[in-house]
N, C-alpha and C positions, 0 to 999 in steps of 0.2 A: 330337637337340642343336645347337647349331653350334658350332662347333669356336670354342675359346677362347684358341686357341695367342695369345702375348705376355698374355695374363691374369695369367699368372702370381700363378693362384690355389692355398692350397693343398690337396690332393686332397682327391676326397667319400668317407665314412666311410660305414660299413657302420653302421644307429641298431639302436635297438630297437622293439619293439612299444607302442603308445599303450594306458592302462590301460582299465579300462572306463568309468573315474571320467572320464576325459579324453576317451572318446568320444561320450560321455552327453551331457556340455557343449559338447562341438563340435555333436553333434545340437540341443543348446535354443538354439542360436543359430538357426537358422532362425526363432525366432517372432519375432528383434526384426530382420527382413531390410525395405529399405522397397522400393517399385515402382522402375522411372524414371522419372523428370521428364516427360511430353511433351515430344515435337519433338526427343528424341534417338533414333536408332537403335539396337540392340544387339547385337552379332554375336559367337557365339563363335568362332574359332579359334586354331590352335597356334603360336606365333611361337617360334622360335626353339627347337622342339620342347618350346613350354611352352605350358599352357594357358591361354589370356586371354580375357578379354574388353572386347570395344572400344565403347563409345561415343561416336557421330558425330553431329555434326551438321553442315547442308550449309556448303560453301567454309569449315574448319575455317582459323584463323591458326596454329596450332603445333598440335605432339600433346607431352602429360604421361604418363608411365609415372608411375601410381599404384600403391603396394604398402599394402595394406591391414594395421593393424594386427594385433595378437592375443597378443603374446606370443611372436610367435614356435609358436606351437605348436596356434594357430586359427585362424580366418578362412577365408574366401576373398572371390572374387570375388565373387559374389552379394551378398556382406554387404554390399558397396561401391557397389551401383547409384546409393543415390538422391545419397550423396555428389558421385560421379563425374559423376553427370548433371548437377548441378544447376552444378557448376564446369567443364562442357563447356560448357550452356547461355551462362552469364554468361561466360567466357574466351574464345568460342568453338573451345573447343580440343576437337580429338581426347583422349579419356582412353582409355589402356589401362588395364586392371587383369590382373596377372598374378595367377594361382593356383600361387605356388611352393613348393615342399615344404615342410611341416611337420614337426617334431620332435616324437614323439623318433625319429619313424621315418626322420627324412631331419638328421641333428644338422651345427652346422656345420661346415662351408662349404654345405652342401647350396641353403640357399637362396639365398644368392651366388651361386652356377653359375644357376644360374635367371632370375635377372632378370640378369645378366652378358648371359647370354643372349640374353635375349629385348632388353635397350638394343643391345644389339649388330646384331640384324635391323632394327632401327626406325631403326638408323645410317645402316643403308642401303638404307633405304626414302627419308628425308627424304634425304639424299647424293642421291638417282635425283630428286626433285623440287625443294626450291628450297635445299638442302646446310643448314639452320640443323639443328639436331640438337635432339636432344628435351627439354624437362624432367623432373624427374625431383622425383619428391615421394611423400609417406607420412605416416603416423601410427602412434604410441607405435615400436612393433618392429619394421613400415612405413620410420618414419621416419629407425631407426636404421641398417637394410639402405639407405635410399636413399642416407645419407650415405656408408657402407662401399661403397657402389657408385660414387660420382664418387672417393673414395679410389685404388681400385680401378682406375677406368677413367685415372684422371690417367698411373700407371705403363704403359699398355696402348697398344696400338696402334688404336685407333680416340679422337675428337671429347669432349671431355669435354660432358656435357652443356651445357645453355643454362643452366639454374639451380635450387635447390633449395628445394621447400616442404616446410617440415617443422610438423607436428601433433605436440605434447607429444613429442617423439622421444625415444627409449630412447639413447641413446650409450653407456652407460657400466656393462658388464656385470657388474662388480666390487659393484654395490647397491651403496656407500657415501653415496650421499650425506645430509647432513646433511638434506634436505626431506621423505626416506622418514619422518623422526619424526615432524618440527616440522609437518608439512601431513597428519599420521595421522588426524586428525580428521575434516581435512574432505574428505578426498577418498574419497568411497564405492568407488570402481570398482580402485584399484589398493594394494594395500601391501606395504611392502618381504616381508613374506615371502611373497608370491604371485610377485615377480619372481626371486624368490632362486628361486623352485621353479623358474619360467619357466626362467631360466637354465643350471640344471643340466641340465633335460632341451636345450636346443639347446647347449649347450656337450660334455656327456657327457666330462669333464675335460680338455676342451682350455683352454689361457691363457686367462680372463676380459681379461687387459690385449691382449691381440693385435690389433693398431688393426681389423683387417679384422672381429672380431669387436663393438669400443668402439672407434668410430672417434674418440669422443673423445679419444683417447692417440693418436689417429693423425698426422702432419707433417700441416696442413692450409692452406699454401701453394700458390695456385696452383688453388683451387678456387672453384668458380664464383659469381655473386649467391646469397643465403642467407637467405630468408623464414623466422623461427623462427617461433609463435604456441603460447602454453603458457599455465594456468591460473594464478594467485597460487596458486591454492590444492591445486593438485594435488601427488602425490607425486614428479615429474617433472621439478619448477620448475627442482632442482638440475641433472638432465641439460641442460635446455633453454638455461640463461642459462650453463653452464657452456660449453657448445659456440659458443654466439655470441659469447661472450668471447675464446674461443680464439682462433675465426676471424678475430674483428675484429683481433685482434693479431697474427697471420699475413698479413694486407690483403685479405684477403677484405672484399667488401663484403657487409655482412651490414641486416639490418631486424626489427626482433627487435620482438612484441606481448604484453606481458602483461598477462592479463587478467583481474579480477577476478572471484568468489563464480560460477565456471561450471566443469562438471567435468573431467576427464582428455577429451580430445580431442573438445570437445563441439559442432562442424559436423558429423560423425559421431555423437556419439552422442545431441545435442540438436537436431536440425536447426531448430526452429520456433520455438526463444529466439529472440530480434534479435540478439545476442552472435554466432549460428551466420549468420546471413544479413551481418554486417558482417564475419566472416571470410571469407564468401566472396567481398566487396567488395574487401577486403585482397590476396584471393589475385586475384584477375583483375587487381590495379593490376598489382600482382609483375610477372605474365605479362608482362601487355600491355607495360608500357613497360621492361621485360627484352627480348621479342622487338624493340621498337620502334628501342631502342639498341644493339642490336646490331650 
């Protein structure tokens, strides 16, 4: 793993083994994996000491480090080949999917160390090419981790991400937003109870209000342009709107899209619905415009 001197991250802690129930749930996710889109080259490589999957297109215009969801306890790069390759094709992007450590084996801040190491390596690569830093994105817990990475990078000796692409981001591990209850009947994927359990596995007695664990509580001043997409009917709607509001108040350029009648992280969950196609277009426009305006 790359040296993270200057990042000022908390030390990695020893975790505990996953329950058989969680292990079975992880195995079960293989049934929902998509193949990558034709025209995208897929390769695996260690980057910064972390296993990563690269989704590559000819003559890419930008790099996007994308962090999968799964409540910090599930998910892997293979499960996001479909979404990642659609973004790669639409935005002419090199998309890097990082297999960061999962809880409870790797509690906070192991995942943050991993993605910081990958990001540092990508910054070195892009510095040698055109000097334009990578974008960072993610959905659900991956969206929270992407935001935490930007907060940590602001105080580190590395360039900030070019922008943040956040789909249904989970940014408040206190799990206290009213939409956990008000949207409980319309969110079939995420519940207050499941996120409380996920937070416990990830935090393992660490303070949920730590800004590097719950970036909603961070000073957001100086963060890069931010795209937030959320469902009007998901439990994490409150996290998304609170983040967009706080970021805008801190002077961050924010573009937020709240879409009715779609599930949590719909571009990854329901790729064939029109709203997912629209979301890929929105992400592409954001990436392209931010790159052109830099």
